[in-house]
C-alpha positions as CSV (number, residue, x, y, z in Angstrom):
1,M,0.0,0.0,0.0
2,A,1.3,3.4,-0.9
3,P,2.0,6.0,1.8
4,L,-0.7,8.6,2.4
5,H,0.5,12.1,1.6
6,T,-1.7,15.0,2.7
7,S,0.4,17.9,1.5
8,V,2.7,18.6,-1.4
9,F,4.6,21.3,0.5
10,P,5.9,20.8,4.0
11,P,5.1,23.6,6.4
12,M,7.8,26.2,6.8
13,A,9.4,26.6,10.2
14,A,9.1,30.0,11.8
15,E,12.2,32.0,11.2
16,M,13.3,34.6,13.7
17,P,14.9,37.8,12.5
18,P,18.7,37.7,12.2
19,G,20.4,38.1,15.5
20,I,17.4,36.8,17.6
21,T,18.6,33.5,19.1
22,D,16.8,31.3,21.6
23,S,18.4,33.2,24.5
24,G,17.4,36.5,22.7
25,L,13.8,35.3,22.4
26,Q,13.8,34.4,26.1
27,A,15.1,37.9,27.0
28,I,12.4,39.4,24.9
29,L,9.7,37.3,26.6
30,V,11.0,38.3,30.0
31,D,11.0,42.0,29.1
32,V,7.5,41.8,27.6
33,A,6.2,40.0,30.6
34,N,7.6,42.8,32.8
35,N,5.9,45.8,31.2
36,H,4.6,44.8,27.7
37,V,7.5,46.5,26.0
38,A,10.9,45.0,24.8
39,T,13.3,47.4,23.1
40,P,17.1,47.2,22.4
41,K,19.0,48.9,25.2
42,G,15.8,50.6,26.5
43,K,15.5,52.8,23.4
44,D,12.1,54.6,23.4
45,Q,11.0,52.6,26.4
46,T,9.0,55.4,28.1
47,G,7.2,56.5,24.9
48,L,6.3,52.9,24.0
49,E,5.1,52.2,27.6
50,A,2.8,55.2,27.2
51,V,1.4,53.9,23.9
52,V,0.8,50.5,25.5
53,A,-1.0,52.1,28.5
54,D,-3.2,54.1,26.1
55,A,-4.0,51.0,24.0
56,R,-4.8,48.9,27.2
57,S,-7.1,51.7,28.5
58,H,-9.1,51.4,25.2
59,G,-9.4,47.6,25.6
60,I,-6.5,46.6,23.3
61,P,-4.2,44.1,25.1
62,L,-1.0,45.3,23.4
63,S,2.6,44.3,23.7
64,I,5.4,45.9,21.7
65,V,8.8,44.5,20.6
66,V,11.3,46.6,18.8
67,I,14.3,45.2,16.9
68,P,17.1,47.3,15.3
69,G,17.4,47.5,11.6
70,N,15.4,45.5,9.1
71,P,15.5,41.7,8.9
72,G,16.1,39.8,5.7
73,H,12.3,39.3,5.2
74,D,9.4,41.2,6.7
75,S,7.7,37.9,7.5
76,N,10.4,37.3,10.2
77,L,8.7,40.0,12.2
78,R,5.4,38.2,12.1
79,D,7.1,35.0,13.1
80,L,8.6,36.7,16.1
81,A,5.3,38.3,17.0
82,T,3.7,34.9,16.8
83,E,6.3,33.4,19.1
84,V,5.8,36.2,21.6
85,G,2.1,35.9,21.3
86,K,2.1,32.2,22.2
87,Q,3.4,33.3,25.6
88,Q,1.9,36.7,26.0
89,H,-1.7,36.6,24.9
90,G,-3.4,39.6,23.2
91,T,-1.9,41.6,20.4
92,V,1.8,41.8,19.7
93,V,3.4,44.2,17.3
94,V,7.1,43.9,16.3
95,L,8.6,47.0,14.9
96,S,11.9,47.3,12.9
97,D,13.2,50.4,11.2
98,D,10.7,50.2,8.3
99,W,8.6,47.1,8.7
100,V,5.9,45.8,11.1
101,G,4.9,42.3,12.0
102,T,1.9,41.4,14.1
103,Y,0.0,38.6,15.9
104,S,-3.3,38.8,17.8
105,D,-5.7,36.3,19.3
106,V,-8.3,39.1,19.6
107,I,-8.1,41.2,16.5
108,S,-8.7,40.0,12.9
109,R,-5.7,39.6,10.5
110,V,-7.5,42.1,8.1
111,K,-7.6,44.8,10.7
112,L,-4.0,44.1,11.8
113,E,-2.6,44.4,8.3
114,W,-4.6,47.5,7.7
115,A,-3.0,49.0,10.8
116,E,0.4,47.6,9.8
117,D,0.3,49.4,6.4
118,A,0.0,52.8,8.0
119,A,2.8,52.1,10.6
120,K,5.5,51.0,8.1
121,S,8.4,53.1,6.9
122,K,9.0,55.3,9.9
123,Q,12.8,55.2,9.7
124,G,13.2,53.7,13.1
125,N,10.8,56.0,15.0
126,S,9.2,53.2,16.9
127,V,7.0,55.5,19.1
128,E,5.4,57.2,16.0
129,A,4.9,53.8,14.3
130,A,3.3,52.3,17.5
131,R,1.0,55.4,17.9
132,I,-0.1,55.1,14.2
133,F,-0.7,51.3,14.6
134,V,-2.8,51.8,17.8
135,G,-4.7,54.7,16.2
136,R,-5.7,52.5,13.3
137,L,-6.8,49.7,15.7
138,E,-9.0,52.1,17.6
139,E,-10.8,53.3,14.5
140,P,-14.0,51.6,13.4
141,E,-13.6,48.5,11.3
142,P,-12.9,49.2,7.6
143,L,-15.6,48.4,5.1
144,S,-16.4,44.7,5.1
145,W,-16.4,43.5,1.4
146,T,-18.2,40.4,2.5
147,A,-21.1,42.5,3.9
148,I,-21.1,44.7,0.8
149,T,-21.1,41.6,-1.5
150,G,-24.0,40.1,0.5
151,V,-26.1,43.3,0.2
152,L,-25.5,43.5,-3.5
153,L,-26.3,39.8,-4.0
154,A,-29.5,40.1,-1.9
155,G,-30.5,43.2,-4.0
156,T,-29.9,41.3,-7.2
157,V,-32.0,38.3,-6.0
158,L,-34.8,40.6,-5.0
159,A,-34.7,42.5,-8.4
160,V,-34.7,39.2,-10.4
161,G,-37.6,37.9,-8.2
162,G,-39.5,41.1,-8.7
163,L,-39.1,41.0,-12.5
164,Y,-40.1,37.4,-12.6
165,W,-43.3,38.2,-10.6
166,V,-44.2,41.1,-12.9
167,K,-43.5,39.0,-16.0
168,A,-45.7,36.1,-14.6
169,R,-48.5,38.5,-13.8
170,R,-48.4,40.0,-17.2
171,A,-48.4,36.6,-18.9
172,R,-51.5,35.5,-16.8
173,H,-53.3,38.7,-17.8
174,E,-52.6,38.3,-21.5
175,S,-53.6,34.6,-21.6
176,A,-56.8,35.2,-19.7
177,P,-59.9,34.5,-21.9
178,V,-61.7,37.5,-23.3
179,G,-65.1,38.0,-21.6
180,V,-68.4,38.5,-23.5
181,S,-68.7,42.1,-22.6
182,E,-65.2,42.8,-23.8
183,S,-65.7,41.1,-27.2
184,S,-69.0,43.0,-27.8
185,D,-67.3,46.3,-26.9
186,N,-64.6,45.4,-29.4
187,R,-67.1,44.8,-32.2
188,E,-69.0,48.0,-31.6
189,T,-65.8,50.1,-31.8
190,G,-64.6,48.2,-34.9
191,R,-61.8,46.5,-33.2
């Protein structure tokens, strides 16, 4: 009997940004557990703590990790955010000089990526990037294309149903037998 294969491609392992070793990840986890902020050498610590406090006061369980430079791939930031998120539940944002990676067990991926896009390319200004990210998370949900599609689909179904009803009613009226009074009226008028 042939072996059962369920996938053509094996899953890719999470890849940490360059320079983040197992001991570095443990240090980040300890720092985040302490005050929900982990930065290299305490850079921007006070400003980021204020952003976290503001987000938490608005019901967003936020933790922030900052790494220097930009990793080889921006997906490394999401992998790091996921690893931190496994230990520190809520929403984790990892900021590099120009990229953002996120993880959340309470906010949708769509909203996270919408907030990420606005926070990118801040040339290492992690406080500004974090404020922009949180500001986007606090805004109302962006338009739901699923809801818009559902409304358009329902409208189309109603319009088709209405046209069918009108057509069926007209066909019944046209196929109805002509009454005696109608036929005598037609003869008198010459029709």
